[in-house]
C-alpha positions as a Python dict, from the first residue, in 0.01 Angstrom:
ca = {
    (1, 'M'): (0, 0, 0),
    (2, 'V'): (325, 52, 191),
    (3, 'A'): (346, 371, 385),
    (4, 'G'): (567, 634, 221),
    (5, 'R'): (532, 512, -121),
    (6, 'A'): (536, 752, -411),
    (7, 'D'): (154, 810, -392),
    (8, 'A'): (214, 947, -43),
    (9, 'G'): (465, 1200, -161),
    (10, 'F'): (781, 1016, -81),
    (11, 'G'): (1006, 1290, -198),
    (12, 'R'): (1243, 1351, -485),
    (13, 'R'): (1346, 1063, -695),
    (14, 'I'): (1685, 896, -613),
    (15, 'R'): (1926, 945, -900),
    (16, 'L'): (2042, 590, -982),
    (17, 'G'): (2327, 445, -1181),
    (18, 'M'): (2376, 87, -1301),
    (19, 'V'): (2681, -144, -1351),
    (20, 'G'): (2609, -429, -1580),
    (21, 'G'): (2257, -513, -1710),
    (22, 'G'): (2299, -437, -2068),
    (23, 'E'): (2203, -628, -2384),
    (24, 'G'): (2114, -993, -2308),
    (25, 'A'): (2142, -951, -1929),
    (26, 'F'): (1813, -1077, -1783),
    (27, 'I'): (1867, -948, -1412),
    (28, 'G'): (1939, -592, -1539),
    (29, 'A'): (1589, -545, -1654),
    (30, 'V'): (1453, -706, -1332),
    (31, 'H'): (1647, -442, -1130),
    (32, 'R'): (1522, -153, -1346),
    (33, 'I'): (1159, -261, -1318),
    (34, 'A'): (1199, -308, -948),
    (35, 'A'): (1366, 39, -915),
    (36, 'R'): (1083, 208, -1096),
    (37, 'L'): (780, 18, -959),
    (38, 'D'): (720, 221, -652),
    (39, 'D'): (864, 542, -825),
    (40, 'H'): (1148, 617, -598),
    (41, 'Y'): (1444, 601, -845),
    (42, 'E'): (1540, 755, -1181),
    (43, 'L'): (1810, 577, -1388),
    (44, 'V'): (2047, 850, -1510),
    (45, 'A'): (2372, 676, -1579),
    (46, 'G'): (2536, 341, -1645),
    (47, 'A'): (2832, 132, -1732),
    (48, 'L'): (2600, -131, -1883),
    (49, 'S'): (2852, -366, -2037),
    (50, 'S'): (3220, -471, -2031),
    (51, 'T'): (3262, -338, -2374),
    (52, 'A'): (3223, 45, -2431),
    (53, 'E'): (3034, -18, -2769),
    (54, 'K'): (2782, -250, -2612),
    (55, 'A'): (2754, -20, -2318),
    (56, 'A'): (2668, 272, -2539),
    (57, 'R'): (2423, 76, -2745),
    (58, 'S'): (2235, -48, -2426),
    (59, 'A'): (2232, 313, -2275),
    (60, 'A'): (2081, 446, -2611),
    (61, 'A'): (1815, 178, -2602),
    (62, 'L'): (1725, 289, -2246),
    (63, 'G'): (1724, 656, -2333),
    (64, 'L'): (2021, 749, -2120),
    (65, 'D'): (2215, 1070, -2204),
    (66, 'P'): (2514, 935, -2410),
    (67, 'K'): (2747, 1153, -2203),
    (68, 'R'): (2652, 946, -1905),
    (69, 'S'): (2718, 619, -2062),
    (70, 'Y'): (3060, 512, -1931),
    (71, 'P'): (3301, 232, -2046),
    (72, 'D'): (3354, 88, -1699),
    (73, 'F'): (3236, 113, -1345),
    (74, 'E'): (3537, 322, -1231),
    (75, 'A'): (3486, 580, -1500),
    (76, 'L'): (3121, 592, -1396),
    (77, 'A'): (3199, 635, -1028),
    (78, 'K'): (3465, 905, -1086),
    (79, 'A'): (3258, 1112, -1319),
    (80, 'E'): (2930, 1093, -1144),
    (81, 'A'): (3094, 1185, -814),
    (82, 'R'): (3209, 1511, -960),
    (83, 'R'): (2869, 1608, -1089),
    (84, 'K'): (2632, 1821, -898),
    (85, 'D'): (2349, 1605, -1039),
    (86, 'G'): (2552, 1288, -1004),
    (87, 'I'): (2408, 957, -892),
    (88, 'E'): (2307, 903, -541),
    (89, 'A'): (2292, 519, -562),
    (90, 'V'): (2420, 247, -794),
    (91, 'A'): (2277, -103, -880),
    (92, 'I'): (2549, -353, -943),
    (93, 'V'): (2405, -647, -1146),
    (94, 'T'): (2722, -810, -1289),
    (95, 'P'): (2858, -1151, -1248),
    (96, 'N'): (2995, -1218, -899),
    (97, 'H'): (3366, -1140, -968),
    (98, 'V'): (3287, -771, -1036),
    (99, 'H'): (3082, -703, -715),
    (100, 'V'): (3357, -617, -470),
    (101, 'A'): (3571, -378, -674),
    (102, 'A'): (3267, -208, -823),
    (103, 'A'): (3105, -159, -483),
    (104, 'I'): (3412, -19, -322),
    (105, 'A'): (3461, 223, -608),
    (106, 'F'): (3125, 369, -524),
    (107, 'L'): (3124, 344, -154),
    (108, 'K'): (3443, 520, -108),
    (109, 'R'): (3277, 817, -284),
    (110, 'G'): (2987, 808, -61),
    (111, 'I'): (2752, 656, -314),
    (112, 'H'): (2483, 402, -174),
    (113, 'V'): (2500, 58, -334),
    (114, 'I'): (2239, -201, -417),
    (115, 'C'): (2412, -515, -515),
    (116, 'D'): (2313, -854, -666),
    (117, 'K'): (2401, -1172, -462),
    (118, 'P'): (2620, -1328, -362),
    (119, 'I'): (2820, -1055, -232),
    (120, 'A'): (3159, -1172, -355),
    (121, 'T'): (3357, -1464, -487),
    (122, 'S'): (3529, -1530, -144),
    (123, 'L'): (3477, -1451, 215),
    (124, 'A'): (3823, -1267, 234),
    (125, 'E'): (3674, -1033, -50),
    (126, 'A'): (3345, -987, 131),
    (127, 'K'): (3529, -878, 441),
    (128, 'K'): (3715, -626, 245),
    (129, 'L'): (3389, -489, 107),
    (130, 'A'): (3234, -492, 461),
    (131, 'A'): (3521, -280, 591),
    (132, 'A'): (3466, -25, 292),
    (133, 'A'): (3091, -17, 358),
    (134, 'E'): (3143, 44, 720),
    (135, 'A'): (3404, 329, 662),
    (136, 'S'): (3180, 499, 398),
    (137, 'G'): (2863, 511, 614),
    (138, 'A'): (2669, 458, 289),
    (139, 'V'): (2358, 237, 253),
    (140, 'F'): (2442, -118, 118),
    (141, 'C'): (2152, -334, 13),
    (142, 'L'): (2215, -701, -104),
    (143, 'T'): (1922, -822, -331),
    (144, 'H'): (1803, -1149, -173),
    (145, 'N'): (1471, -1059, -326),
    (146, 'Y'): (1269, -1341, -154),
    (147, 'T'): (1285, -1149, 168),
    (148, 'G'): (1061, -894, 9),
    (149, 'Y'): (755, -1123, -32),
    (150, 'P'): (478, -1018, 202),
    (151, 'M'): (397, -1371, 329),
    (152, 'V'): (783, -1418, 399),
    (153, 'R'): (770, -1109, 606),
    (154, 'H'): (452, -1246, 779),
    (155, 'A'): (641, -1584, 853),
    (156, 'R'): (933, -1384, 1005),
    (157, 'A'): (703, -1179, 1228),
    (158, 'M'): (521, -1492, 1347),
    (159, 'V'): (845, -1658, 1450),
    (160, 'A'): (964, -1330, 1611),
    (161, 'A'): (649, -1304, 1808),
    (162, 'G'): (691, -1660, 1954),
    (163, 'E'): (398, -1816, 1783),
    (164, 'L'): (601, -2113, 1679),
    (165, 'G'): (771, -2152, 2012),
    (166, 'T'): (1135, -2257, 2023),
    (167, 'I'): (1244, -2347, 1669),
    (168, 'R'): (1353, -2703, 1627),
    (169, 'V'): (1367, -2793, 1260),
    (170, 'I'): (1427, -2593, 948),
    (171, 'Q'): (1396, -2747, 599),
    (172, 'V'): (1465, -2550, 281),
    (173, 'E'): (1494, -2650, -78),
    (174, 'Y'): (1561, -2471, -409),
    (175, 'P'): (1546, -2708, -711),
    (176, 'Q'): (1571, -2597, -1073),
    (177, 'D'): (1621, -2794, -1403),
    (178, 'W'): (1776, -2554, -1647),
    (179, 'L'): (2135, -2686, -1618),
    (180, 'T'): (2033, -3052, -1650),
    (181, 'T'): (2240, -3055, -1979),
    (182, 'K'): (2568, -2872, -2053),
    (183, 'L'): (2395, -2562, -2157),
    (184, 'E'): (2702, -2350, -2101),
    (185, 'D'): (2852, -2503, -2428),
    (186, 'S'): (2580, -2345, -2630),
    (187, 'G'): (2709, -1997, -2547),
    (188, 'Q'): (2406, -1920, -2335),
    (189, 'K'): (2519, -1618, -2145),
    (190, 'Q'): (2341, -1689, -1809),
    (191, 'A'): (2471, -2032, -1799),
    (192, 'S'): (2840, -1969, -1910),
    (193, 'W'): (2935, -1732, -1612),
    (194, 'R'): (2747, -1925, -1352),
    (195, 'V'): (2967, -2237, -1399),
    (196, 'D'): (3294, -2044, -1437),
    (197, 'P'): (3503, -2038, -1117),
    (198, 'K'): (3669, -1721, -1224),
    (199, 'R'): (3359, -1533, -1244),
    (200, 'S'): (3127, -1714, -982),
    (201, 'G'): (3391, -1825, -739),
    (202, 'A'): (3420, -2154, -556),
    (203, 'G'): (3041, -2232, -556),
    (204, 'G'): (2813, -2300, -857),
    (205, 'C'): (2466, -2404, -764),
    (206, 'I'): (2542, -2334, -398),
    (207, 'G'): (2643, -1970, -471),
    (208, 'D'): (2365, -1902, -722),
    (209, 'I'): (2055, -2035, -561),
    (210, 'G'): (2186, -2218, -247),
    (211, 'T'): (2255, -1883, -87),
    (212, 'H'): (1904, -1788, -150),
    (213, 'A'): (1773, -2098, 37),
    (214, 'F'): (2027, -2034, 316),
    (215, 'Q'): (1941, -1673, 363),
    (216, 'I'): (1569, -1720, 363),
    (217, 'A'): (1599, -1978, 632),
    (218, 'N'): (1801, -1742, 845),
    (219, 'F'): (1565, -1450, 775),
    (220, 'V'): (1253, -1625, 865),
    (221, 'S'): (1393, -1825, 1168),
    (222, 'G'): (1590, -1534, 1311),
    (223, 'L'): (1864, -1798, 1358),
    (224, 'A'): (2233, -1806, 1261),
    (225, 'C'): (2393, -2119, 1122),
    (226, 'A'): (2694, -2245, 1320),
    (227, 'A'): (2813, -2550, 1109),
    (228, 'V'): (2738, -2748, 799),
    (229, 'S'): (2798, -3096, 664),
    (230, 'A'): (2774, -3075, 289),
    (231, 'D'): (2792, -3295, -22),
    (232, 'L'): (2835, -3088, -335),
    (233, 'T'): (2805, -3282, -661),
    (234, 'T'): (2877, -3203, -1023),
    (235, 'F'): (2652, -3431, -1216),
    (236, 'V'): (2707, -3287, -1571),
    (237, 'E'): (3039, -3431, -1696),
    (238, 'G'): (3300, -3158, -1771),
    (239, 'R'): (3132, -2886, -1567),
    (240, 'A'): (3364, -2694, -1347),
    (241, 'L'): (3133, -2616, -1050),
    (242, 'D'): (2870, -2806, -847),
    (243, 'D'): (2516, -2826, -976),
    (244, 'N'): (2359, -3014, -691),
    (245, 'V'): (2396, -2960, -311),
    (246, 'H'): (2282, -3155, -4),
    (247, 'C'): (2366, -2999, 319),
    (248, 'L'): (2288, -3068, 686),
    (249, 'L'): (2280, -2739, 911),
    (250, 'R'): (2347, -2685, 1276),
    (251, 'Y'): (2216, -2362, 1415),
    (252, 'H'): (2325, -2157, 1717),
    (253, 'G'): (2085, -2249, 1997),
    (254, 'G'): (2027, -2614, 1894),
    (255, 'A'): (1796, -2609, 1594),
    (256, 'K'): (1879, -2844, 1309),
    (257, 'G'): (1824, -2789, 934),
    (258, 'M'): (1852, -2962, 589),
    (259, 'L'): (1913, -2764, 269),
    (260, 'W'): (1886, -2909, -91),
    (261, 'A'): (1966, -2689, -394),
    (262, 'S'): (1981, -2823, -740),
    (263, 'Q'): (1991, -2709, -1102),
    (264, 'V'): (1970, -3056, -1252),
    (265, 'A'): (1626, -3159, -1113),
    (266, 'P'): (1388, -3208, -1426),
    (267, 'G'): (1032, -3080, -1348),
    (268, 'N'): (1141, -2789, -1133),
    (269, 'E'): (1157, -2420, -1238),
    (270, 'N'): (1222, -2205, -927),
    (271, 'A'): (1069, -2431, -656),
    (272, 'L'): (1191, -2249, -349),
    (273, 'K'): (1029, -2395, -44),
    (274, 'L'): (1075, -2338, 323),
    (275, 'R'): (939, -2536, 626),
    (276, 'V'): (1012, -2409, 997),
    (277, 'Y'): (884, -2629, 1279),
    (278, 'G'): (880, -2527, 1653),
    (279, 'T'): (752, -2638, 1984),
    (280, 'K'): (405, -2469, 1919),
    (281, 'G'): (351, -2521, 1540),
    (282, 'G'): (497, -2515, 1187),
    (283, 'L'): (503, -2303, 887),
    (284, 'V'): (539, -2384, 512),
    (285, 'W'): (588, -2147, 235),
    (286, 'E'): (642, -2201, -144),
    (287, 'Q'): (791, -1935, -371),
    (288, 'E'): (568, -2056, -667),
    (289, 'Q'): (258, -1991, -462),
    (290, 'P'): (391, -1675, -293),
    (291, 'N'): (58, -1533, -162),
    (292, 'H'): (-5, -1833, 71),
    (293, 'L'): (141, -1949, 382),
    (294, 'W'): (39, -2285, 562),
    (295, 'W'): (23, -2261, 936),
    (296, 'S'): (-15, -2565, 1168),
    (297, 'P'): (-56, -2484, 1532),
    (298, 'F'): (21, -2803, 1710),
    (299, 'G'): (-288, -3012, 1783),
    (300, 'E'): (-502, -2811, 1563),
    (301, 'P'): (-605, -2813, 1189),
    (302, 'T'): (-356, -2674, 926),
    (303, 'R'): (-490, -2346, 801),
    (304, 'L'): (-399, -2151, 485),
    (305, 'L'): (-314, -1789, 541),
    (306, 'S'): (-347, -1572, 238),
    (307, 'R'): (-186, -1230, 164),
    (308, 'G'): (-503, -1059, 51),
    (309, 'T'): (-795, -1184, 277),
    (310, 'G'): (-718, -1016, 595),
    (311, 'G'): (-504, -1298, 718),
    (312, 'A'): (-181, -1112, 662),
    (313, 'N'): (-25, -944, 954),
    (314, 'A'): (127, -593, 970),
    (315, 'A'): (463, -704, 852),
    (316, 'A'): (309, -859, 542),
    (317, 'A'): (52, -561, 487),
    (318, 'R'): (325, -316, 499),
    (319, 'V'): (480, -450, 181),
    (320, 'T'): (168, -542, -2),
    (321, 'R'): (74, -342, -315),
    (322, 'I'): (-221, -494, -500),
    (323, 'P'): (-570, -636, -409),
    (324, 'A'): (-644, -992, -309),
    (325, 'G'): (-648, -1249, -575),
    (326, 'H'): (-379, -1091, -788),
    (327, 'P'): (-29, -1245, -794),
    (328, 'E'): (242, -1060, -610),
    (329, 'G'): (579, -1216, -633),
    (330, 'Y'): (926, -1200, -793),
    (331, 'L'): (936, -844, -937),
    (332, 'E'): (747, -702, -643),
    (333, 'G'): (987, -880, -395),
    (334, 'F'): (1275, -697, -582),
    (335, 'A'): (1080, -379, -570),
    (336, 'T'): (1015, -410, -199),
    (337, 'L'): (1391, -427, -140),
    (338, 'Y'): (1451, -117, -354),
    (339, 'T'): (1183, 69, -168),
    (340, 'E'): (1325, -34, 167),
    (341, 'A'): (1666, 85, 53),
    (342, 'A'): (1502, 407, -68),
    (343, 'H'): (1380, 458, 281),
    (344, 'A'): (1726, 437, 410),
    (345, 'I'): (1890, 643, 128),
    (346, 'L'): (1639, 924, 188),
    (347, 'A'): (1689, 917, 563),
    (348, 'A'): (2055, 949, 500),
    (349, 'R'): (1990, 1248, 264),
    (350, 'E'): (1801, 1407, 546),
    (351, 'G'): (2065, 1323, 810),
    (352, 'R'): (1846, 1099, 1013),
    (353, 'A'): (1799, 726, 1077),
    (354, 'P'): (1539, 534, 884),
    (355, 'E'): (1209, 417, 1028),
    (356, 'A'): (1255, 112, 1268),
    (357, 'D'): (1047, -124, 1051),
    (358, 'V'): (1272, -69, 744),
    (359, 'Q'): (1453, -390, 671),
    (360, 'F'): (1657, -532, 382),
    (361, 'P'): (1950, -772, 353),
    (362, 'G'): (2273, -615, 380),
    (363, 'I'): (2659, -664, 461),
    (364, 'T'): (2581, -917, 738),
    (365, 'D'): (2372, -1133, 504),
    (366, 'G'): (2662, -1118, 245),
    (367, 'L'): (2924, -1226, 495),
    (368, 'Q'): (2703, -1514, 622),
    (369, 'G'): (2630, -1626, 268),
    (370, 'M'): (3002, -1632, 173),
    (371, 'A'): (3080, -1810, 499),
    (372, 'F'): (2829, -2073, 410),
    (373, 'I'): (2955, -2129, 64),
    (374, 'E'): (3321, -2157, 189),
    (375, 'A'): (3229, -2390, 481),
    (376, 'A'): (3012, -2611, 250),
    (377, 'V'): (3287, -2637, -14),
    (378, 'A'): (3539, -2732, 261),
    (379, 'S'): (3301, -2973, 416),
    (380, 'S'): (3228, -3159, 87),
    (381, 'K'): (3597, -3177, 0),
    (382, 'A'): (3636, -3346, 356),
    (383, 'N'): (3373, -3605, 277),
    (384, 'G'): (3108, -3416, 461),
    (385, 'R'): (3292, -3330, 790),
    (386, 'W'): (3109, -3093, 1002),
    (387, 'T'): (3255, -2753, 939),
    (388, 'A'): (3205, -2426, 1121),
    (389, 'L'): (3102, -2111, 952),
    (390, 'K'): (3370, -1836, 998),
    (391, 'A'): (3182, -1510, 902),
}
């Protein structure tokens, strides 16, 4: 159990608002579960839909006070900032094009922000948000949830401790199959906004899941990407954005990488997989088997490290909740980020810095993700020309 969780008397719950996440929004329910799992937040207000009627209906279904259901994020931010019992933090779980304006509305009022990824629809927008976050001094958490998995934390700690030696090769992939047909034409809500440039930005698959693959590679390796050579393809006829990505990566320091993301790969559900190879050994982690990490010290037999059998290091144990043999994955990964953000928010409430081991994706990750998308899009348009990231 993570030190400082609710069972250890972590303190008064953080009053949370939510933008988006109403009826029919899958990710809103995920965030609400994550926020409550370790008992650090209480959802008290929301602007849960872009239409006032649907927002009110969604708020009623969640048991919110009707007076604290708002027609839009600006009304939520203004009204809650004036209340003595107003929200301390907000979860933004909307399509990408709303992220920046909504986040700034809360940051400028000193309200902490937990935002879904990617951070924006363009790097210029992301930089505007970064400036607002820095000026506010508020906590900003970007929910790249896979960084919350215990064995991902374990892998990162191994790399940081030098157990792999100098990193040479990074391979990461994230194939899905759910957009193999033109699902957006059926009116499916989750598909329609993801393939719409006005709501997603310049990247489709690369923004939706490619950024997850890119960010976890950076997180575990501790390296920053310098340049990309990318081939973005739209296989489904009539689709406005890419649905398959092949990308070569060059990292600062000399490591090389490969990234594949696809939403048109039949037989794949959420098959995120990371391989990291150094001079002393290699690691392999698969999201669909999240409790396991394959470790291959050079010249020795490959061994399976498990989250719950004493093989996990302190970084993994710190974010582990349940006993060995029980799956711990997607929802718990989100919850870990909410809890890490809670540590930072409660530290800010008390006027102190959070504990040194608190870590969660933030503005820097968001800027790097947008720089990756823009460089990859530009590279692909230039027939795969090597293109530098400009975060």
